PAPA-463970 format. One record per residue (C-alpha): x, y, z; residue in three letters. Coordinates in steps of 0.02 Angstrom, whole numbers, plus 50000, padded with zeros to 5 digits. Layout:
N
XYZALA...
//
This chain:
296
501325063149298MET501395044549256THR501705027849339ARG502245013049234ASP501814994549241GLY500134988349302ILE500304969249296TYR501084958949434ARG501744945849310SER501864942049125ALA500694927149151SER499424938749233GLY499484950449084GLU499204935748966ARG497734929749070ALA496904946849068ILE497114948548880LYS496434930948851ARG494874935048953LEU494704951448861TYR494604941448700GLY493304929548772VAL492194944048827LEU492414952848660LEU491874937148567ALA490334935748678GLU489754952948619LEU489404945548448GLU489764961548354ALA491004965948218SER492434976848281PHE493834986248199GLU495364987648313ARG496425003348301ARG497995009148390TRP498135027948416ILE499775036448463ASP499615048448611THR500915058048712ARG500735044548847PHE500885029448733GLY499835019148614LYS497965017548646THR496965002748584HIS495215007248522VAL493734996048479LEU492675003248339VAL490954997248286THR489365003748206GLY488975010848033PRO490415019947948ASN489335034947908ASP488485036148078ALA488875050448199PRO490255046548325PRO490035041548506LEU491545039448620VAL491285026848761VAL492515025748905PHE492525010549019HIS492585008549207GLY494205007849305GLY495144991749343ASN494074981849221VAL494274977649037VAL493394987548902ASN492124974348843PRO491294973649015ILE490714991749007SER490524991948818LEU489174978548829GLU488064990948922TRP488055003048776PHE488364992048623LEU486544992648561PRO486805011248529LEU487895005848382ALA486315004948278ASP486335024048274ARG488145028448313PHE489915024248261ARG490575019148431ILE492395022148478TYR492835013048639ALA494635015448697PRO495525004248821ASP495945016848956THR497815019348960ILE498595012249118GLY497125000449151HIS496894982049105PRO496804979448917GLY497874982348764PHE498365000648784SER500045006248852ALA500305002649037GLN500745020849074THR499635025249221ARG499055043249222LEU498725053649375SER496865055949405PRO497235071849502ARG497885082949360ASP497585086649176GLU498345070549108SER496725061649064TYR496055077148976GLY497655078348874ALA497545059748833TRP495765061648769VAL496275076448660VAL497655065948581ASP496435051648559LEU495135062448471LEU496475070148360ASP497085052748313GLY495325047148271LEU494995062848169GLY493595068748282LEU493475087448314GLU492135084848446ARG491005070548496ALA489685065248621PRO490445055048762MET489805041648880VAL490765037549038GLY490245024749168PRO491105024949338SER492955029349315TYR492535033449134GLY491355046949195GLY492805054849287GLY493805054449126ILE492405063749037VAL492415076749176LEU494315078549166ARG494085081648980THR492715094349016ALA493945103649127ALA495405102549005HIS494585104148833ALA492715107348852PRO492535111848668GLU492885093648619ARG491295086948704ILE489655088248608GLN488575079648739ARG489055070848900ALA488265055548981CYS488925052449156LEU488385035249216VAL488675030849401VAL490165042549380PRO491715046149479SER492275064149485GLY490755070949578LEU491105064949754GLY491155048049839THR490185038249968GLY490685032850142SER492515027750148LEU492105016650297ARG490775007450197ARG491955005150049MET493294998550166LEU492144986050252LEU491144980350101GLU492424981049961ILE494234983050015VAL494334970550158LEU493414956650063PRO494544959949914MET496094958250023VAL495384942250098ALA495144935349922TYR496914939649871ARG497624931150025LEU496614915150001ARG495704914949834PRO494064905449830SER492414906949739ARG491504911349901ALA492744925349943ARG492644932249766LEU490744932649772GLU490804941549939ARG492024954449871ALA490984958849718VAL489234957349792GLN489094975449854PRO489354981449674MET487904971349604PHE486034970949636ALA485844952949576GLU486614938549676PRO488464936649640ALA488224917949620ALA487154921449465GLU488384932849377LEU489204928249211ASP490634916249243GLU491854925349131THR491444941949214LEU491834934449384LEU493434926749317GLU493994943649250VAL493654952249416VAL494564938749512GLY496054939149394THR496144958149406VAL496134956949597PHE497564944549590GLU498614950449444GLU498414969349425VAL499124983449529ARG497464992049552LEU497165010449525GLU496685015749701ARG496215033849669SER494655040449584PHE494775055449467PRO494765071449569LYS493105079349612THR492675092549482ALA492375110449537THR491235123749463ALA492755134349422ASP493565119949325GLU491975117349225LEU491545135649200SER491825134249012ALA490935117448994PHE489165120248931ASP488805104248834ALA487115096248875PRO487405083149009THR486455067949072LEU486825060649242LEU486285042949288ALA486505036849467VAL486105020449555ALA485085020849715GLU486255009149813ASP487935013649736ASP489275010049865VAL490525021149774PHE489525036049710PHE487845037349801PRO486475048749731PRO486355059249889GLU488165064549860VAL488285064849671VAL486665073549620ILE486875089349725PRO488695090649673ARG488235088949489ALA486875102149502ARG488105114149583ALA489525110349462THR488865106049288VAL488095121349204ARG486995112349079ASN486385097149174LEU484865093049068GLU484335076249136ARG484545066349297VAL484095047749295VAL483925037849457LEU484115018949437LEU483005013349580GLU483524997849676GLY485144996649577GLU486964995449629SER488555001449544HIS488404988149408PHE486604989749346PRO485584974249309THR485194969849127PRO483434977049141ASP484114993249213ALA485414994349076ARG484054992448945SER483035006549023ALA484605017149036LEU484995014548852ARG483265021248808ASP483665036848907GLN485365038648825LEU484655036048651ARG483365049848670SER484625061548750PHE485995058548621LEU484815060648473THR483965076348540ALA484895086848411ASP484215075948272GLY
//
């Protein structure tokens, strides 16, 4: 099941891709850019890290561009060859074919992606929507996942719909109707622990441009069930943020323990929101590094 076309205008698409390039340059790393053919269309992949290092596949959050999430995990490139795809049907350089988050499409897309990259299996990191993609892969092709890191993930239940409506959706609509810096800061503030006024200017510009120029994906990946994941036994780390408006710990942790057979580690980011602060991201990377290298 697919839906085509995510941008509201050609100028909006150009603006998103320009900002993507600005954020990528700010990462100050050397990237190889690959295009992989999948059954749903071409997928653009950023590749970095030593050629002979073990692979690590990093999926990004929904309705944002790849470099925003990749920045969280980029220091892991000292030990891993990182493959970071632009999620198909989301802002970026991949095909605009939007996949259904309710069926097996994302799992099939990941299988095609791994085949195109020549990876039989790999550890995977998925923040937010990307965590849901990892779980869809675990349901569709569990043998392709070596280790799984689910970071503030979708796919394990959601928080209060009323809270999301009041704190996220309505301010976002207000911004789209009458864009202003104050309205943009109000719309994004619930997702961040630090004051929105102190956020990176390019990050805010990307979020605002996405609100204005992209037909947003409005559905999270479906909530995984124990039956779906019955064959998935890869070691799994779950990291949750204490004040996550989308995926609160009190919902996600019990669901993960009831659903994921080999949940080895649960990390609570205290005082954090959906987008962790730089200090929290640094602490999280330490957890990920030890978890991902546990096999030597």
